[in-house]
N, C-alpha and C positions, 0 to 999 in steps of 0.2 A: 980350730974354733979360736977366732980371735976375740980377746977379752977386751970388754969396754971400760973404762973409768964411770962410774955412776955417782952421782950425788944429788941430793935434795937440799934446797933453801927454802927455809920457811920463814914468813914475815908476818907480823900482825899489823894491820893496818884497821883502826877502829872505824867502822861504817864507811866505807871507802865510795868514792865515785868510780864508776868504771867506764871507760870510753875509748873509742877507736881514734888514734892520733893519726891523721892521713900525711901529715909532714914526716912523722917517724916510721909509717907504715906498721904500727905497732898497736899492742892492746895495752892500756894504762891504767893503773889503780893509783889512786890518792886521796889523801883525807884534805888537804889544804892546798893542793896544786903546788906546793915546796917541795915536799918530798914525794917522788913518784915512783911507782916501780913499773918500769917499761918492757914489756915483752915482745920482741920483734920476730919476723920470721912466722908470724901465724896468718895462715892463709884464709881465705872467705870460705873456703870449703870447711876449715877446722872449726870456725864460729858457726856455721851452719850446722856442723855434726853435735856441737855442743849445746846450742839450743834445742836441737830435736832429741838430745838426751834428756835434757831437764823436762820437756814435755812427756816423754816416755816413761821416765821413772819417777817425776814427781808431779802426777795428775792435779793436785791441789794447788801448786804453783803455777801451773799453767792455766788453770781455771782463774786464779787470782789474776792473772795477767791479762787474761782475754776479757775479763770483768772490767779492768783498768782501761784497756784500749775502748772498750764501749763508752764509758764514761768519757775519755778524753774526746773521743769522736764527737759525742753529744755538745760538750763545751765549745769545741773547735767550731763546729756548724753554727752555733748560737751567736759565737763571736762573728763570725763572717757575717751572719745575717743582720746584726746590730750594725756592722760596719757598711753594708750596703745601704742600709735605711739611713743613716746619717749621712751619706755621701749624696743622696738623692736630694736632700733638703736644701 
């Protein structure tokens, strides 16, 4: 049996923005875009498993997310309708 060296790095970032960086092909966490924690090598499948896990284990979070999506969709369609009305005048 081969032994592997394992380590844990723990960082604290107050209220971070989390986004996918296409340029670095990685997941980024940052508070002010100056200090950034970048995790590369994360596959699309890993992100999908992570989100599915959130939905499965935290249903209240999933419900909150779905509620927010519905609100955003309504706001987006309203803006699109307003934009069309202005362009026809």
